[in-house]
N, C-alpha and C positions, 0 to 999 in steps of 0.2 A: 736836803733839798726842801724848799718851801712848798707846802701843799697847795698854795695859791697858784704856783706855776704849773703844778700837775693838773689841777682843775682846768686851767686855761688850755693846756695842751690837749686834754681829753675833749674839750669843746671843739678845739681846732680840727681834730681828726674824726669827730663824730661819736665820741663816747669812750668810756673807760676800757671797755673790752677791746675796741680797736686800738687804743693807745697801748694796751698791754701786748697785743699781737705784734704791733709795729716794733715796740722796744725789744721784745723777745727775738723777733726775726733779725733785727739789725745787730743785736748783741751776739747772736750765733754767727753772723757773717764776720763780725770783728774777731771772734774767737778763732774762726777759720782763716785768719790773716787777711781779711778784706782791708783795703786801704781806709785809714781813718780820715774823715773829711774835714776835720778841724784841727787847729793847733792846740795841743794840751799835753800836760805831763801826767794825767790820770791814767791808771792802768786798768781800772774796772770797766769792762765792756758795757755794762748797763748804764753807768754814769756817762760814758762817752756817747752812747746812743741817745740819752736824754739831751745832752748838750747839742748834739747834731740836730735833733728835732727842734730844740729851742732856737737854734740859729738858722733854721729853714734849710738845712742841707739835705734832709731826707723828708719824705712824705709817704703817705699811705697810697698804695697802688689800688685804684678802683677797678682794675681789670677783672676778668673772669667771666664765666658764662652766666647769663641771667637765669633765674629759676624757671623751670619748665612751666609752660602754660597749661591750663586745665585740659585741653584736648590732647596735648602731648603726654600728660600724666595718665590719661585714660588709655592711650596707646601703649604706654609702658606697662600698665597693669594688665592689659589684654595679652601682651606678649609674655609677660612673666606668669600670668595666671593669678587670680586672687584666691586667698585662702577660703575654703568653703566652710560654712557654719555647720557645726555638728548639732544634730538634733539630740536633745536630752529628754 
């Protein structure tokens, strides 16, 4: 596979780490017998995932919980307790 395509895909999904996560996730789905979204004779799940992404058949899910706000983080620390500093 041409590195130019990989760089373009990385930019498309927001970076190389996101691209890696997406390809790994989709490859695992394919290994677990998820339906393949493209016509191909390729058996390699990683290559299939790349081709699906290149053809726009899959995309990164931006869902998930947002990071906690500062006030929420303080509530969590208060509930869990903060480690006390030892005097030396």
